[in-house]
C-alpha positions, 0 to 999 in steps of 0.5 A: 454472493452467497448462493453459490451454484444456486445463482441465476445466470443474470446474477452471476453476470451482476456479480461479475460486473460489480467485482470489475467496477470495484477492482477498477476503482480501487486501482484508480484511487487506492494505486500505491504507485501513485502515492508518494512513497512517505505517504504510502508508508504512513498508510501502511503504518496506520493499517498495520497499527504500527509506531515509528519504533515498530520500524527500527529494523528498517530505520536507524532511529525514530527520528529518521522515521519521522523525517521520512514520513514528514517528506524530509528525507527519502527512503533509501533503496536498502529501506525500500527493499526491507519495507517492501518485504515487510509490507508485501509490496514492490519495493519501487513504491517506496522510492520517489520517482522524479519527473 
């Protein structure tokens, strides 16, 4: 990968195939739209090393964050928008889709 301009045509083709395969794998396995909103929030909190108190700008109390993370309470549309802005993802990822 570090060869840049000195790569052979075969190495370039192989690199493009590998990038495509990794991308397809990640989209299939880590697609946030497949996750439940509370699971996505938990993963993002872990990834960003956040605690419940770090989300008090989105949720009114730490207990509310706990209820959302456990699946006992849904994320509201307003909270979804705030979370989307905070984590740089589409707010719809935090809305439970029925069906």
